[in-house]
N, C-alpha and C positions, 0 to 999 in steps of 0.2 A: 749243594755242589755235587753231592754223591749221585744225584739223578741227572742233573743238567750238564755237568762238565767234570767228569771223573778224572781226566788227565790233569786239570788244574788243581783238583783236590790233592792228588798224589804229589804233584810238584810242590804245593805249599807245605805238605807234611814233610817232604824231604828237606826243605829249606827252613825248618823251624828255628834253628840256631841263629840264623841271620836276622830273624824278625824279633828276637828277644830284646835287643837294644832299642829298637823302634817302639816296641810295646812298653818297655820300661819308661822311656822318655815321654810317651803319650800319657801314661798314668801319672807321671810326675807333673806334667803340664796341667792336667786336670786338677790335681791336688793344689797347685799354686793358684789356679783360677778360684777355687773355693776359699783358699786363704785370703786372696785379694778381696773377694766379695765380703768376707767377714770383717775385714779391717777398715773398709771405706765404702762409700756408696757405689752402687752398681754402675752408675754413669761414669764415674772416674775410671773404674777398672776397664769398662768397655772402650772408653776413649783411648786409654793408654794401650790397649790391645791393638789399636789401629796401626801402631808402629810396626806391626808384623808385615804390613803391605810393602813398605820400602825395603825391609829386610828380605822378603821373598823375591822382590825384584832384583836385588843385588845378587842373591843366590842364583836366580835363573840366568842372569847375565854371565856369571862366572862359570856355572856348571854347563848350561845349555847354549851359551853364546847368543842369547836372545837380545834383541834391541829394545830400546825404550822410546816411545813416541813423545812428542812435546806435550800432548794432552795427559799422558800418564805421568810425566815429570811434574806438570802443574798440579795434578791431583795429589801426588806424593808430597809436594811442597806444602799444599794446604793441610794435609794430614799432620805433617811434622809441625807446622805453625800452630795448628789447633791443639796439639799435645803440649807444645811449649806454653801456650796461653793457659791451658789447664794447670800445668805445673806451677806457673807464676802466680795464679790466683789461689792455689791451694796453700802456698806458703804464707 
């Protein structure tokens, strides 16, 4: 960034305090991924992580007022159903 976009580098250095919480949460999320992989099979962890898709859609609707198509709703319903099946078979 020093060579390609110096103003962006200066701006990011000025706003370092705002990025601390995002950096901390990202590090915590990575740690929980590793904990999940150590506790059960990778397939279970990856499948459960798919629940992030509907949560991201909810956030984008509330924050950015983006709409959801029928195709997206069907896909999210399939994801939630698959996670539900996974949880039912794991018990």
